[in-house]
C-alpha positions as CSV (number, residue, x, y, z in Angstrom):
1,X,0.0,0.0,0.0
2,X,1.1,3.5,-0.8
3,X,-0.1,6.5,1.0
4,X,0.6,10.0,-0.3
5,X,-0.3,13.2,1.5
6,X,-0.5,16.3,-0.6
7,X,-1.4,19.8,0.4
8,X,-3.3,22.0,-2.0
9,X,-2.6,25.6,-1.1
10,X,-5.7,27.8,-1.2
11,X,-8.1,24.9,-1.0
12,X,-9.9,23.1,1.8
13,X,-9.2,19.4,1.8
14,X,-12.8,18.4,2.6
15,X,-14.0,20.4,-0.4
16,X,-11.6,18.6,-2.7
17,X,-12.8,15.2,-1.3
18,X,-16.4,16.1,-1.9
19,X,-15.6,17.0,-5.6
20,X,-13.4,13.9,-6.2
21,X,-16.3,11.5,-5.7
22,X,-16.9,8.5,-3.5
23,X,-15.0,6.1,-5.7
24,X,-11.6,7.7,-4.8
25,X,-9.6,6.4,-1.8
26,X,-8.7,9.7,-0.1
27,X,-9.1,11.4,3.2
28,X,-8.4,14.5,5.2
29,X,-7.6,14.7,8.9
30,X,-7.7,11.5,10.7
31,X,-10.2,8.6,10.7
32,X,-11.2,9.2,14.3
33,X,-12.2,12.8,13.4
34,X,-14.2,12.0,10.3
35,X,-16.8,14.6,9.6
36,X,-15.0,17.4,11.5
37,X,-13.3,20.4,10.0
38,X,-10.0,20.0,11.8
39,X,-6.6,19.3,10.5
40,X,-4.8,16.0,11.1
41,X,-3.2,15.6,14.5
42,X,-0.1,14.3,12.8
43,X,0.2,17.5,10.7
44,X,-0.4,19.6,13.9
45,X,2.4,17.6,15.7
46,X,4.7,18.4,12.8
47,X,3.9,22.1,13.2
48,X,2.6,22.4,9.7
49,X,1.0,25.8,9.3
50,X,-2.8,25.8,9.3
51,X,-2.9,27.4,5.8
52,X,-1.0,24.4,4.4
53,X,-2.6,21.7,6.6
54,X,-6.2,22.7,5.8
55,X,-5.6,21.7,2.1
56,X,-4.0,18.4,2.9
57,X,-5.5,15.3,1.3
58,X,-4.2,11.7,1.8
59,X,-4.5,9.3,-1.1
60,X,-4.2,5.6,-0.8
61,X,-3.4,3.0,-3.4
62,X,-2.7,-0.7,-3.3
63,X,-1.5,-3.7,-5.3
64,X,-4.6,-3.6,-7.5
65,X,-4.7,0.1,-8.2
66,X,-4.6,0.6,-11.9
67,X,-3.0,3.3,-14.0
68,X,-6.5,4.2,-15.3
69,X,-7.6,4.9,-11.7
70,X,-4.6,7.1,-11.0
71,X,-5.3,9.0,-14.3
72,X,-8.9,9.5,-13.2
73,X,-7.8,11.1,-9.9
74,X,-5.4,13.4,-11.8
75,X,-8.1,14.3,-14.3
76,X,-10.5,15.2,-11.5
77,X,-8.0,17.2,-9.6
78,X,-7.2,19.2,-12.7
79,X,-11.0,19.8,-13.2
80,X,-11.3,21.0,-9.6
81,X,-8.3,23.4,-10.0
82,X,-9.6,24.8,-13.3
83,X,-13.1,25.5,-11.9
84,X,-11.9,27.4,-8.8
């Protein structure tokens, strides 16, 4: 499994998630705080500034993740960026 955490400056991570769709394995914050608008405790502990941490999204992939699925995520992220 690969987990990638990316921060999108000027964006809210939960807004990005809602626009990506339910078929994308991604998250913001931590699982125990699902539904809240708080930054990840790990990012807080790392002293990541709020402006950066609020745009953080974690993406997960595994052995069976296909190139097509990765391309779909990239396409959707590009669409989110161009409609802002």
